[in-house]
C-alpha positions in Angstrom: -4.0 -49.1 -41.4 -7.2 -47.5 -42.9 -9.0 -47.6 -39.6 -7.2 -44.6 -38.0 -7.7 -42.6 -41.1 -11.5 -43.2 -41.0 -11.6 -42.2 -37.3 -9.8 -39.0 -38.1 -12.1 -38.2 -41.0 -15.2 -39.1 -39.0 -14.2 -36.8 -36.0 -13.4 -33.9 -38.3 -16.6 -34.3 -40.4 -18.6 -34.6 -37.2 -17.2 -31.3 -36.0 -17.5 -29.5 -39.3 -21.1 -30.8 -40.1 -22.3 -29.8 -36.6 -20.8 -26.3 -37.0 -22.4 -25.9 -40.5 -25.8 -27.2 -39.3 -25.8 -24.8 -36.3 -24.7 -21.9 -38.5 -27.4 -22.7 -41.1 -30.1 -22.6 -38.4 -28.7 -19.2 -37.2 -28.5 -17.7 -40.7 -32.0 -18.9 -41.4 -33.5 -17.6 -38.1 -31.8 -14.2 -38.6 -33.0 -14.1 -42.2 -29.6 -12.9 -43.5 -29.7 -12.0 -47.1 -26.6 -13.7 -48.5 -25.4 -15.1 -51.7 -25.3 -18.9 -51.9 -21.6 -19.4 -51.4 -21.7 -16.8 -48.6 -24.4 -18.7 -46.9 -22.2 -21.8 -46.5 -19.2 -19.8 -45.5 -20.9 -17.8 -42.8 -22.8 -20.8 -41.7 -19.5 -22.6 -41.0 -18.0 -19.7 -39.2 -21.0 -18.6 -37.2 -21.8 -22.2 -36.4 -18.3 -22.8 -35.2 -18.8 -19.9 -32.8 -22.1 -21.4 -31.6 -20.6 -25.0 -31.3 -17.6 -23.7 -29.4 -19.9 -22.0 -26.9 -22.0 -25.1 -26.6 -18.9 -27.2 -25.9 -17.8 -24.7 -23.3 -21.2 -25.3 -21.5 -20.7 -29.1 -21.8 -17.3 -28.8 -20.4 -18.6 -26.8 -17.4 -21.2 -29.6 -16.9 -18.6 -32.3 -17.2 -20.4 -33.8 -20.2 -17.5 -34.3 -22.7 -18.3 -37.8 -23.9 -18.5 -39.3 -27.4 -22.2 -40.1 -26.9 -22.9 -36.5 -26.1 -21.0 -35.2 -29.1 -23.0 -37.6 -31.4 -26.2 -36.5 -29.8 -25.4 -32.8 -30.3 -24.5 -33.4 -33.9 -27.7 -35.3 -34.5 -29.8 -32.6 -32.9 -28.0 -29.9 -34.9 -28.6 -31.7 -38.2 -32.2 -32.3 -37.3 -32.7 -28.7 -36.4 -31.2 -27.6 -39.7 -33.6 -29.8 -41.6 -36.6 -28.9 -39.5 -36.1 -25.1 -40.0 -35.5 -25.5 -43.7 -32.0 -24.2 -43.3 -30.6 -26.6 -45.8 -32.4 -24.9 -48.7 -29.9 -23.0 -50.9 -30.1 -19.2 -51.0 -31.9 -18.0 -54.2 -29.3 -15.4 -54.9 -26.2 -16.5 -56.9 -23.0 -14.6 -56.4 -21.7 -12.0 -59.0 -19.8 -13.8 -61.8 -16.1 -14.2 -61.9 -14.3 -14.4 -65.3 -13.9 -18.0 -66.3 -10.1 -17.9 -66.5 -9.8 -16.4 -63.0 -12.4 -18.9 -61.7 -10.4 -21.9 -63.0 -7.2 -20.4 -61.8 -8.5 -20.0 -58.3 -10.1 -23.5 -58.0 -7.1 -25.1 -59.7 -4.5 -23.6 -57.3 -6.9 -24.0 -54.3 -7.3 -27.7 -55.1 -3.6 -28.3 -55.7 -2.4 -26.7 -52.5 -5.4 -28.1 -50.7 -4.4 -31.7 -51.5 -0.8 -31.0 -50.5 -1.9 -29.3 -47.2 -4.3 -32.2 -46.5 -1.3 -34.6 -46.4 0.4 -32.4 -43.8 -2.8 -32.0 -41.7 -3.5 -35.7 -41.7 0.1 -36.5 -40.6 0.7 -37.1 -36.9 0.6 -33.8 -35.0 4.1 -32.7 -34.0 4.0 -28.9 -34.0 5.7 -27.1 -31.1 2.6 -25.5 -29.5 0.1 -28.0 -30.9 1.8 -30.9 -29.2 2.2 -29.0 -25.9 -0.6 -26.7 -24.7 -3.2 -26.7 -27.5 -3.8 -30.4 -27.6 -2.4 -30.8 -24.1 -5.5 -28.8 -22.9 -7.8 -30.8 -25.1 -6.4 -34.1 -23.9 -6.8 -33.0 -20.2 -10.4 -31.8 -20.7 -11.4 -35.0 -22.5 -9.7 -37.3 -20.0 -11.7 -35.7 -17.1 -14.7 -34.9 -19.2 -14.8 -31.2 -18.4 -13.2 -28.2 -16.8 -11.1 -28.7 -13.7 -9.2 -25.9 -11.9 -5.7 -25.8 -13.5 -3.5 -23.3 -11.7 -0.1 -24.6 -12.8 -0.2 -23.6 -16.5 -1.3 -20.2 -17.5 -1.8 -21.3 -21.1 -4.7 -23.5 -20.0 -6.5 -20.6 -18.5 -6.5 -18.4 -21.6 -9.4 -18.4 -24.0 -9.6 -21.6 -26.0 -12.5 -21.1 -28.5 -10.9 -23.2 -31.3 -9.6 -25.8 -28.9 -13.2 -26.5 -27.9 -13.8 -27.5 -31.5 -10.9 -29.9 -31.3 -12.6 -31.8 -28.6 -15.2 -33.8 -30.6 -12.7 -34.6 -33.3 -10.1 -35.6 -30.8 -12.5 -37.9 -29.1 -12.7 -40.0 -32.3 -9.6 -39.3 -34.3 -7.1 -38.2 -31.6 -4.3 -35.8 -32.3 -4.4 -35.5 -36.1 -8.1 -34.8 -36.0 -7.4 -31.6 -34.0 -5.1 -30.3 -36.7 -7.7 -31.3 -39.3 -10.4 -29.1 -37.6 -8.0 -26.2 -37.9 -7.4 -27.1 -41.5 -11.1 -26.6 -42.3 -10.6 -22.9 -41.5 -7.6 -22.8 -43.8 -9.7 -24.2 -46.7 -12.5 -21.7 -46.0 -10.3 -18.6 -45.8 -9.3 -18.2 -49.5 -12.8 -18.9 -50.6 -14.0 -16.2 -48.2 -11.6 -13.7 -49.6 -12.5 -14.5 -53.2 -16.2 -14.3 -52.4 -15.8 -10.9 -50.7 -14.0 -9.6 -53.8 -16.7 -10.9 -56.1 -19.5 -9.2 -54.1 -17.7 -5.9 -54.2 -16.8 -6.1 -57.9 -13.1 -6.8 -58.1 -13.0 -10.6 -58.5 -9.6 -10.8 -60.3 -7.8 -8.9 -57.5 -9.7 -11.1 -55.1 -8.3 -14.3 -56.7 -4.8 -12.9 -56.5 -5.3 -12.0 -52.8 -6.9 -15.3 -51.9 -4.0 -17.3 -53.4 -1.4 -15.0 -51.9 -2.8 -15.9 -48.5 -3.6 -19.6 -49.1 -0.1 -20.4 -50.5 1.8 -18.4 -47.9 4.2 -20.7 -46.1 3.2 -19.6 -42.6 -0.5 -20.0 -43.5 0.3 -23.6 -44.7 2.2 -24.7 -41.6 -0.1 -23.0 -39.1 -3.3 -24.1 -40.8 -2.3 -27.7 -41.0 -1.3 -27.8 -37.3 -3.3 -27.8 -34.1 -2.9 -24.1 -33.8 -5.5 -21.3 -33.8 -4.1 -18.4 -35.8 -5.7 -19.3 -39.2 -9.0 -19.8 -37.4 -8.7 -16.3 -35.9 -7.7 -14.9 -39.3 -10.8 -16.4 -41.0 -13.1 -15.1 -38.2 -11.7 -11.6 -38.2 -12.0 -11.4 -42.0 -15.5 -12.7 -41.9 -16.4 -10.0 -39.4 -15.0 -7.3 -41.7 -17.0 -8.9 -44.6 -20.3 -8.9 -42.7 -19.9 -5.3 -41.7 -19.4 -4.3 -45.3 -22.6 -6.1 -46.2 -24.4 -4.4 -43.3 -23.2 -1.0 -44.6 -25.1 -1.7 -47.8 -28.5 -2.8 -46.5 -28.4 -1.9 -42.7 -30.0 -5.1 -41.6 -29.8 -5.1 -37.8 -29.5 -8.9 -37.8 -26.2 -8.6 -39.5 -25.0 -6.8 -36.4 -26.1 -9.7 -34.3 -24.0 -12.0 -36.5 -21.1 -9.6 -36.4 -21.3 -9.5 -32.6 -21.1 -13.3 -32.5 -18.0 -13.3 -34.7 -16.4 -10.5 -32.7 -16.9 -12.4 -29.5 -15.6 -15.6 -31.0 -12.5 -13.9 -32.2 -11.7 -12.9 -28.6 -12.6 -16.4 -27.4 -10.0 -17.8 -29.9 -7.2 -15.4 -28.7 -7.0 -12.2 -26.7 -5.6 -10.4 -29.7 -8.9 -11.2 -31.4 -10.4 -8.4 -29.3 -9.3 -6.0 -32.0 -12.3 -7.4 -34.0 -14.8 -5.9 -31.5 -12.8 -2.6 -31.5 -13.0 -2.4 -35.3 -16.7 -3.3 -35.4 -17.6 -0.6 -32.8 -15.5 2.0 -34.6 -16.9 1.2 -38.1 -20.5 0.9 -37.1 -20.3 4.1 -34.9 -18.6 6.0 -37.7 -21.1 4.9 -40.4 -24.2 5.6 -38.2 -22.9 9.1 -37.2 -22.0 9.9 -40.9 -25.6 9.2 -41.8 -27.1 11.0 -38.8 -28.6 7.8 -37.3 -28.7 6.8 -33.7 -25.5 5.1 -32.5 -26.2 3.6 -29.1 -28.6 0.8 -30.0 -26.4 -0.8 -32.8 -23.3 -0.6 -30.7 -25.2 -2.1 -27.8 -26.3 -4.9 -30.1 -22.8 -5.6 -31.2 -21.4 -5.6 -27.7 -24.1 -7.7 -26.2 -23.7 -10.6 -28.6 -19.9 -10.3 -28.5 -20.1 -10.7 -24.7 -21.9 -14.1 -25.1 -18.5 -15.5 -26.1 -16.2 -13.2 -24.1 -17.8 -13.4 -20.7 -17.6 -17.2 -20.2 -13.9 -17.3 -20.7 -13.1 -14.2 -18.6 -15.3 -15.4 -15.8 -13.7 -18.9 -15.9 -10.3 -17.3 -15.6 -11.4 -15.0 -12.8 -12.9 -17.9 -10.8 -9.9 -20.3 -11.3 -6.9 -17.9 -11.0 -8.4 -14.6 -9.9 -7.6 -12.7 -13.1 -10.0 -12.5 -16.0 -7.2 -11.7 -18.5 -4.6 -14.1 -17.2 -1.6 -14.0 -17.5 -1.7 -10.3 -18.1 -2.7 -7.4 -15.7 -1.4 -9.2 -12.6 -0.7 -5.8 -11.1 -4.5 -5.1 -11.2 -5.4 -8.7 -10.3 -2.8 -10.0 -7.9 -2.8 -13.8 -7.6 -0.5 -16.6 -6.6 -0.5 -18.3 -10.0 1.5 -15.9 -12.4 4.3 -13.6 -11.4 4.4 -10.0 -12.5 8.1 -10.5 -13.4 7.4 -13.4 -15.6 4.9 -11.5 -17.8 7.4 -8.6 -18.1 10.2 -10.9 -19.2 8.1 -13.1 -21.4 6.4 -10.1 -23.1 9.8 -8.4 -23.6 11.2 -11.4 -25.4 8.2 -11.6 -27.6 8.7 -8.0 -28.7 12.2 -8.6 -29.9 12.9 -12.3 -30.7 16.6 -11.6 -30.5 16.6 -9.5 -33.7 19.7 -7.3 -33.9 17.5 -4.4 -35.1 14.0 -3.9 -36.4 15.2 -2.9 -39.9 15.8 -6.6 -40.4 12.2 -7.5 -39.6 10.6 -7.2 -43.1 13.3 -9.5 -44.6 13.0 -11.8 -41.6 9.2 -12.4 -41.8 9.1 -12.6 -45.6 12.1 -14.5 -46.7 14.4 -15.7 -43.9 12.0 -16.9 -41.3 14.6 -17.9 -38.7 14.4 -15.5 -35.8 10.7 -14.9 -36.1 9.9 -18.6 -36.8 8.3 -18.7 -40.2 7.9 -16.6 -43.3 4.8 -15.2 -45.1 6.6 -15.3 -48.5 9.0 -13.0 -50.4 6.1 -11.5 -52.5 5.0 -9.6 -49.4 8.1 -7.5 -49.7 5.9 -5.8 -52.3 3.2 -4.9 -49.7 3.9 -1.2 -49.9 2.4 -1.3 -53.4 -0.9 -2.0 -51.6 -1.0 1.7 -50.7 -2.2 2.3 -54.3 -5.5 0.8 -53.1 -6.1 4.0 -51.1 -7.5 5.5 -54.3 -10.7 3.6 -53.9 -13.2 3.7 -51.0 -13.1 -0.1 -50.4 -9.3 0.0 -50.6 -9.2 2.6 -47.8 -11.5 0.4 -45.7 -9.4 -2.6 -46.3 -6.2 -0.9 -45.3 -7.8 0.7 -42.3 -8.9 -2.7 -41.0 -5.4 -4.0 -41.6 -4.1 -1.2 -39.4 -6.5 -2.1 -36.6 -5.8 -5.8 -36.9 -2.1 -5.0 -36.7 -2.3 -3.1 -33.4 -1.4 -6.1 -31.3 1.5 -7.2 -33.5 4.3 -5.1 -31.8 3.6 -7.2 -28.6 4.6 -10.3 -30.4 6.6 -10.0 -33.7 6.6 -13.7 -34.5 5.7 -14.3 -38.2 2.5 -16.1 -37.5 1.1 -13.1 -35.6 0.9 -11.3 -38.9 -1.7 -13.8 -40.2 -4.8 -11.9 -39.2 -3.6 -8.9 -41.2 -2.6 -11.0 -44.2 -6.0 -11.1 -46.1 -6.3 -7.3 -45.9 -2.7 -6.7 -47.0 -3.2 -9.3 -49.8 -6.4 -7.6 -51.0 -4.7 -4.2 -51.2 -1.8 -5.8 -53.1 -4.2 -7.7 -55.4 -6.0 -4.4 -56.2 -2.7 -2.7 -57.0 -1.2 -5.6 -59.0 -4.3 -6.0 -61.2 -4.5 -2.2 -61.7 -1.0 -2.4 -63.1 -2.2 -5.0 -65.6 -3.6 -8.6 -65.6 -0.3 -9.9 -66.9 1.7 -8.3 -64.1 -0.7 -9.7 -61.5 -0.5 -13.2 -63.0 3.3 -13.0 -63.1 3.6 -12.0 -59.4 1.1 -14.7 -58.4 2.9 -17.4 -60.4 6.2 -16.5 -58.8 4.5 -16.6 -55.4 3.0 -20.1 -56.0 6.3 -21.5 -57.0 8.3 -19.8 -54.2 5.7 -21.0 -51.6 5.7 -24.6 -52.5 7.2 -26.6 -49.6 10.0 -28.2 -51.7 11.1 -24.7 -53.0 11.3 -22.9 -49.7 14.7 -24.4 -48.5 16.3 -22.9 -51.7 16.1 -19.4 -50.3 15.2 -19.3 -46.7 17.8 -18.0 -44.3 18.2 -21.2 -42.1 16.1 -23.5 -40.1 12.5 -22.1 -39.9 9.1 -23.2 -38.9 7.8 -24.4 -42.3 6.2 -27.4 -43.9 8.9 -30.1 -44.6 10.0 -30.3 -48.2 8.9 -33.9 -48.4 5.1 -34.3 -48.5 4.1 -36.9 -45.8 1.6 -38.7 -47.9 2.4 -42.3 -46.6 2.1 -41.4 -42.9 -1.0 -39.3 -43.7 -2.7 -42.5 -44.9 -1.0 -44.4 -42.0 0.9 -46.7 -44.5 3.9 -45.6 -42.3 3.2 -46.3 -38.6 2.5 -43.2 -36.7 4.8 -44.1 -33.8 7.9 -44.7 -35.9 7.4 -41.5 -37.9 7.1 -39.4 -34.8 10.1 -41.1 -33.2 12.3 -39.9 -36.1 11.1 -36.3 -36.1 9.9 -35.5 -32.6 12.2 -35.9 -29.6 9.3 -35.1 -27.3 7.4 -38.2 -28.4 10.3 -40.5 -27.3 10.5 -38.6 -24.0 6.8 -39.1 -23.5 7.3 -42.9 -24.1 10.1 -42.8 -21.4 7.8 -41.1 -19.0 5.1 -43.6 -19.6 7.5 -46.4 -19.0 9.2 -45.2 -15.8 6.7 -42.9 -14.1 3.7 -44.6 -12.4 0.3 -43.2 -13.2 -0.7 -40.4 -10.8 2.9 -39.3 -10.1 3.9 -35.8 -11.0 7.0 -34.7 -12.9 8.8 -31.4 -12.6 10.5 -30.2 -15.8 12.7 -27.2 -16.5 11.3 -26.9 -20.0 8.0 -27.4 -21.6 7.4 -30.9 -22.9 5.0 -32.4 -25.4 1.9 -33.2 -23.3 -0.4 -34.7 -26.0 1.3 -38.1 -26.2 1.4 -38.9 -22.5 -1.1 -39.0 -19.7 1.6 -38.1 -17.1 1.3 -34.9 -15.2 4.3 -32.7 -16.2 4.8 -29.3 -14.5 7.0 -27.0 -16.6 8.9 -24.4 -14.7 8.0 -21.3 -16.5 4.3 -21.6 -17.0 3.2 -20.8 -13.5 4.3 -19.0 -10.3 4.6 -22.4 -8.6 6.9 -23.7 -11.2 9.1 -20.6 -11.1 9.4 -20.9 -7.3 10.4 -24.5 -7.5 12.9 -23.7 -10.2 14.3 -20.9 -8.1 14.6 -23.3 -5.2 16.7 -25.8 -7.3 18.8 -23.0 -8.7 19.5 -21.7 -5.2 21.4 -24.9 -4.5 23.7 -24.2 -7.4 24.0 -20.4 -7.7 26.1 -18.6 -5.0 24.3 -15.3 -5.5 21.0 -17.0 -4.7 22.1 -18.5 -1.4 21.5 -16.8 2.0 25.1 -15.8 2.7 24.2 -12.1 3.6 23.1 -11.3 7.1 21.0 -8.2 7.8 20.8 -7.5 11.6 18.5 -4.8 12.9 19.4 -3.9 16.5 17.1 -1.7 18.7 16.3 -1.1 22.3 14.5 -4.0 23.8 10.7 -3.5 23.8 7.5 -5.5 23.9 6.2 -5.6 20.3 3.1 -7.2 18.8 4.4 -7.3 15.3 7.5 -6.3 13.3 8.0 -5.8 9.6 10.9 -5.0 7.3 10.1 -2.3 4.8 11.9 -1.8 1.4 12.6 1.9 0.8 14.4 2.1 -2.6 13.2 1.9 -6.2 15.1 -0.7 -8.2 15.4 -1.0 -11.9 15.2 -4.8 -12.0 16.4 -6.2 -8.7 13.9 -8.2 -6.7 13.8 -8.2 -2.9 14.0 -11.6 -1.3 14.4 -13.1 2.2 15.4 -16.7 2.9 14.8 -16.6 6.7 13.3 -14.0 9.0 14.4 -14.5 12.6 13.6 -12.6 15.8 15.8 -12.4 18.9 15.8 -11.3 22.5 18.9 -11.2 24.6 20.9 -13.0 21.9 18.5 -16.0 21.8 16.2 -16.7 18.9 12.5 -16.8 19.8 11.1 -20.1 18.6 8.5 -19.8 15.8 4.9 -20.6 16.7 2.0 -21.8 14.5 -0.1 -18.9 15.6 2.1 -16.2 14.1 0.4 -14.4 11.3 2.6 -13.6 8.2 2.0 -10.8 5.8 3.8 -9.4 2.8 3.3 -7.0 0.0 3.6 -8.1 -2.7 3.3 -11.9 -2.9 1.7 -12.7 0.5 1.3 -16.4 -0.6 5.0 -17.1 -0.4 5.7 -15.3 3.0 5.9 -18.7 4.8 9.1 -19.5 2.9 10.9 -16.9 5.0 9.9 -18.8 8.2 10.3 -22.5 7.2 13.9 -23.1 8.3 14.8 -24.2 4.8 17.7 -22.2 3.4 16.9 -23.4 -0.2 13.6 -21.6 -0.2 13.0 -17.8 -0.1 10.2 -15.3 -0.2 10.6 -13.0 -3.2 8.7 -10.0 -4.5 8.8 -11.4 -8.0 8.8 -7.9 -9.3 11.3 -5.0 -9.2 11.7 -3.6 -5.7 9.8 -0.4 -5.0 9.3 1.7 -1.9 6.6 0.4 0.5 7.1 -3.3 0.0 7.2 -5.2 3.3 7.5 -8.5 5.0 5.8 -8.8 8.4 5.2 -11.2 11.3 2.4 -10.6 13.8 2.8 -12.5 17.0 -0.8 -12.1 18.1 0.5 -10.7 21.5 3.3 -8.5 22.7 6.7 -10.2 22.6 9.9 -8.6 24.0 12.5 -8.3 21.3 15.8 -6.5 20.7 16.9 -7.8 17.3 15.6 -9.0 13.9 17.8 -10.9 11.5 17.2 -11.4 7.8 19.2 -14.1 6.0 19.3 -13.0 2.4 21.0 -13.6 -0.9 23.3 -11.0 -2.4 21.5 -10.7 -5.7 19.6 -7.5 -4.6 22.1 -4.7 -4.8 19.5 -1.9 -5.2 17.5 -2.9 -2.1 17.5 -0.8 1.0 15.6 -1.7 4.2 14.4 -0.4 7.5 12.6 -2.1 10.4 9.3 -1.1 12.0 7.5 -2.4 15.0 4.0 -2.3 16.4 3.5 -1.7 20.1 0.7 -3.1 22.3 -1.6 -0.2 21.3 -1.3 -1.1 17.6 0.9 1.9 16.7 3.7 1.4 14.1 7.1 3.1 14.6 10.6 2.9 13.2 12.9 0.7 15.1 16.0 0.7 13.0 16.6 2.7 9.8 19.6 0.6 8.5 20.7 -3.0 9.3 24.2 -4.2 10.1 25.2 -6.2 7.1 27.9 -8.9 7.0 28.6 -12.2 5.1 29.0 -15.7 6.4 30.9 -18.6 4.8 29.0 -21.3 2.9 29.5 -24.5 5.0 26.5 -26.4 3.6 25.0 -28.0 0.5 21.4 -27.0 -0.2 20.9 -29.7 -2.8 19.0 -32.1 -0.5 17.0 -29.3 1.0 15.9 -28.2 -2.6 14.8 -31.6 -3.7 13.1 -32.1 -0.3 11.0 -29.0 -1.1 10.2 -30.4 -4.5 9.1 -33.7 -2.9 7.0 -31.8 -0.3 5.2 -30.2 -3.2 4.2 -33.6 -4.5 6.9 -34.2 -7.2 8.7 -37.5 -7.1 10.3 -37.1 -10.5 12.6 -34.5 -12.1 13.1 -34.2 -15.9 16.2 -32.4 -17.0 16.7 -31.8 -20.7 19.8 -31.1 -22.6 20.7 -27.4 -22.4 18.8 -26.8 -19.1 20.7 -24.8 -16.6 22.4 -27.1 -14.1 22.1 -30.2 -16.3 25.7 -31.3 -15.5 25.3 -30.6 -11.8 22.4 -33.0 -11.5 24.4 -35.6 -13.4 27.6 -35.3 -11.4 26.1 -34.7 -8.0 23.0 -37.0 -8.1 23.8 -38.5 -4.7 24.1 -35.0 -3.1 20.7 -34.1 -4.6 19.2 -37.3 -3.4 18.1 -38.4 -6.9 18.5 -41.5 -9.0 18.5 -41.5 -12.8 15.9 -43.9 -14.1 15.7 -43.1 -17.8 17.3 -41.1 -20.6 16.1 -40.2 -24.0 17.2 -37.6 -26.6 19.4 -35.9 -24.1 16.6 -35.7 -21.5 17.3 -37.4 -18.1 14.6 -38.6 -15.8 15.5 -38.7 -12.1 13.5 -40.2 -9.2 13.7 -38.2 -6.0 14.6 -40.5 -3.1 
């Protein structure tokens, strides 16, 4: 079983070596004056940014092949040798007291070996097994970018995921986690090196180990996630700017700009790196009376090298450079405004009863916010004593800037970018209180953060490393498949899909599934507007309030009209306006619909045809709270004599008020009816077949319903009414084929 291990290690070393080689070339060409250890650290991080950008270009050209990765690696290593970039820097870092040096490397090695076992184990993290590696698998399967409009995650920046690609090509899933693990190994060394340069090495050792041993850093950094990578890049950016403040080498701003752009390319929240860089450089230049515009332009220009490719890709594919956000500014048919509002609202609260509980939750309990940074960080307020020094003030100011996005998502792992700065401030305060006190706190932290210790005090099930170190499966002495089958329901569900769903067929699922262990195309309901519409169609067949039992009739004097539209006039708190069917009448008879009719609506013009499709299971919805001026319109292309318009609506829109307008032959709009006649009608139908017919029309032949999904029992009891047949079941998930 040694062969898979060798493939994993080869893929990771290929990625790491290429990144370092590219970074060494860049550091050499910029002639950055760095200490020897800094040279290697910044070469890795800057090279990762360059390699990620190069892989983006290869994906755009559909050149993601093993041979291309090998060729790029060979050229990078050759360039590093050719330009003499492999020669060590002459400057040696400032010394660190021997005891503290041995303490750092001893703890780093111990936790590093433990973490290595988890990183080498099969990837089964929640997000890593879904969209992080799901994207990587998709890109590698088709050898480049393809338009993906059915999953907003796959249109967000993916700077770290690009680095997963070469490793994944050779070592598959675990290799992706191992690439991220490289950033975890580099981060504490980077923190310690920073502290040595600025003459507080003992506090730096405390801070580095506080971060490295943190439970959330351990689980995140050994998974195919990106948060530790972002943390390392943001801290390296801060580090470079402090060096620049000492010698004012403009080339350091070039490197800082590259890192700032890479931080954004990793994650939108990484954009705070560029904000901090611009604030710091502008402030320092103005304080010294030097010109500001040129250095800020340099920073911005090199940051845009990484920012623009991702934003332009998103703009081209889904019409929104910052998808899934700002859909009000960039309307598109791929993400609903209401989804982002609901999703973002949940991320701001995580079902916490109150925010007073948050410090205890993220440090010790780790249940609601899914992970813990460690109990020692309850002492973070002691870090305010670092304000007594200039560097301490800078560290805490950067922590404040990096924490700006945190209220938008209070999950524990979103504290990681601020953790090095908080830990440095704490390290300075602890060491100032006495070396013995600092050592005692650090020792307690190392013990409490060991995976086997965490279950003794955490508040319940949390996202942490399992107490049992997976050394056997890391070496593949335990088969990967059997290990995953015991721990990851999604793996067995993927096996079921591979067995029962033919290649090329699409599966609709109410919940997100692990994508990285199957090649089948799974559409999760909540990750796109299309998925939400199909879910709404299925729910309409089960929920009375979603069904078109409310008639809204607008009567008016018969007149020839070129177009009619219904306008919403009220402002709702949360109710959406929807219309299942829009019908027009003359003399009591419905006018048959024609293909030449032009349909318009504001908002959501893409779904307007649902109000004219004669399928009562589908409906046009605003997908945002109703506001005055919204309308649904049909233009006949020529004057048509009418005397009534009927809307067939669902009753789940209590705050909506409507009026009817018409356009005459001269193109002038006028009010026809200010209020409709409203009445109900009895339900004499089942919409189940109509709902699954719409699913099938959209190309889905299979439906996956997991335990806990809404309507799970309805699908089981009324399979015949739905027109579906159960073809498989695994871990509470049922797979149905639509007849």
